[in-house]
C-alpha positions as CSV (number, residue, x, y, z in Angstrom):
1,M,0.0,0.1,0.2
2,A,1.2,3.3,-0.7
3,D,2.1,6.2,1.8
4,M,-0.6,8.2,3.4
5,A,-0.3,12.0,2.5
6,S,-2.3,14.6,4.1
7,S,-3.1,18.2,4.3
8,T,-5.5,20.4,5.9
9,I,-7.6,23.6,5.4
10,T,-10.2,25.8,7.1
11,I,-13.6,26.6,5.6
12,S,-16.0,29.3,6.7
13,A,-18.7,27.2,7.0
14,P,-20.4,24.6,9.6
15,P,-19.2,20.9,9.1
16,E,-22.7,19.9,8.1
17,R,-22.4,21.9,5.1
18,V,-19.0,20.8,4.0
19,L,-20.0,17.3,4.3
20,A,-23.1,18.2,2.1
21,V,-21.0,19.1,-0.6
22,I,-18.4,16.0,-0.2
23,A,-21.6,14.1,-0.5
24,D,-22.4,15.8,-3.5
25,I,-20.8,13.4,-5.8
26,D,-22.8,14.7,-9.1
27,G,-21.8,18.0,-8.6
28,Y,-17.9,16.8,-8.6
29,P,-17.3,18.1,-12.3
30,E,-18.9,21.5,-11.6
31,W,-15.7,22.3,-9.3
32,T,-13.0,19.6,-9.0
33,G,-11.4,20.4,-12.4
34,Q,-9.9,16.9,-13.1
35,I,-13.2,15.1,-12.5
36,K,-15.0,15.2,-16.1
37,S,-17.9,12.8,-15.2
38,A,-19.1,11.6,-11.8
39,E,-22.3,9.1,-11.0
40,V,-23.6,7.6,-7.8
41,L,-23.8,3.9,-8.4
42,E,-25.4,3.2,-4.9
43,S,-26.5,5.2,-2.0
44,D,-26.4,4.1,1.8
45,A,-29.6,3.8,4.0
46,E,-29.4,8.0,4.5
47,G,-29.3,8.4,1.1
48,R,-25.3,9.1,1.1
49,P,-23.3,7.7,-2.1
50,A,-21.9,4.3,-1.1
51,Q,-20.4,3.7,-4.6
52,A,-19.6,6.1,-7.3
53,R,-18.2,6.2,-10.9
54,F,-15.8,8.8,-11.9
55,V,-14.2,9.6,-15.1
56,M,-10.9,11.6,-14.5
57,D,-8.7,13.6,-17.0
58,A,-5.6,15.0,-15.5
59,G,-3.5,15.8,-18.5
60,A,-1.0,12.9,-18.9
61,L,-3.4,10.7,-16.3
62,K,-6.8,9.4,-17.5
63,D,-8.9,7.0,-15.7
64,E,-12.1,5.6,-15.0
65,Y,-12.8,4.1,-11.5
66,V,-15.3,3.4,-8.7
67,L,-15.1,4.4,-5.0
68,A,-16.8,2.8,-2.2
69,Y,-17.7,5.3,0.7
70,D,-18.0,4.7,4.7
71,W,-19.7,7.8,6.3
72,S,-19.7,8.9,9.6
73,A,-21.0,12.2,11.3
74,T,-17.3,13.7,11.4
75,G,-16.2,12.6,7.6
76,V,-16.1,10.0,5.1
77,R,-13.8,7.3,4.2
78,W,-13.2,5.6,0.2
79,E,-11.3,3.0,-1.7
80,L,-11.0,1.9,-4.8
81,V,-13.2,-1.0,-5.7
82,G,-13.2,-2.8,-9.1
83,K,-10.8,-2.2,-12.1
84,S,-8.8,0.8,-13.1
85,S,-6.1,1.1,-15.8
86,V,-4.1,3.7,-14.0
87,Q,-4.6,3.2,-10.1
88,K,-3.7,-0.3,-8.3
89,S,-5.2,1.0,-5.1
90,Q,-6.5,4.5,-3.6
91,V,-7.3,5.1,0.1
92,G,-8.5,8.6,1.1
93,S,-10.5,10.4,3.8
94,Y,-11.8,13.6,4.6
95,A,-12.2,14.3,8.2
96,L,-14.0,17.4,9.5
97,A,-13.7,19.2,13.2
98,P,-15.5,22.3,14.1
99,K,-13.1,25.4,14.2
100,G,-14.3,28.6,15.3
101,E,-16.8,29.7,13.2
102,G,-15.8,27.1,10.7
103,T,-14.7,23.7,10.0
104,E,-11.1,22.0,9.8
105,V,-10.9,19.5,6.9
106,T,-8.2,16.8,7.0
107,Y,-7.7,15.3,3.6
108,Q,-5.6,12.1,3.5
109,L,-4.7,10.2,0.5
110,A,-2.8,6.9,-0.7
111,V,-2.9,6.2,-4.2
112,D,-0.8,3.4,-5.6
113,L,-0.2,3.5,-9.5
114,S,-0.3,0.8,-12.0
115,M,2.9,2.5,-13.6
116,P,6.3,3.1,-12.0
117,M,6.7,6.5,-10.7
118,L,9.6,8.1,-8.5
119,G,8.5,8.6,-5.1
120,M,9.6,12.5,-4.8
121,F,7.3,12.8,-8.3
122,K,4.3,10.7,-6.6
123,R,4.4,12.5,-3.4
124,K,4.4,15.9,-5.0
125,A,1.8,15.0,-7.3
126,E,-0.4,13.8,-4.4
127,K,0.3,17.0,-2.4
128,M,-0.8,19.2,-5.6
129,I,-4.0,16.8,-5.9
130,M,-4.8,17.2,-2.3
131,D,-4.3,21.1,-2.1
132,S,-6.0,21.9,-5.1
133,A,-9.2,19.6,-4.0
134,L,-9.0,21.4,-0.7
135,K,-8.8,25.0,-2.4
136,A,-11.6,23.8,-4.6
137,L,-13.8,22.5,-1.7
138,K,-13.2,25.3,0.2
139,K,-14.3,28.0,-2.5
140,R,-17.4,25.4,-3.6
141,V,-18.6,25.5,0.3
142,E,-18.1,29.3,0.9
143,S,-19.7,30.3,-2.6
144,Q,-22.8,28.5,-1.2
145,A,-23.4,30.7,2.0
């Protein structure tokens, strides 16, 4: 399994609003940049996504994959299920904690690619993915205030 990378940001919104944006899988192509399409395949008893299919286009990396989700009151965890042409595995999470008038969001991600990549390049790519995802999440949540 790949090493887990982590990044944190504070969003000016309550945790419930942040979690609602994260759970709106169908809306991801509107704000994530690299996700070109997203579709919920299954929902859990509370109506949150249990499995979702994504089509990603990040320039040199293009992929179609399915993630399975495990939701809690303080965040969500996911992992790659099924086949992917680029990824061997993906495990990630968003952990939310109230912070003043807002929410501290910690994004953790571990991706194991099917193709070889030098460790320093992989870590730099993971950091860029996480930082841009957190900034986009912050912008999306705060624009809905």
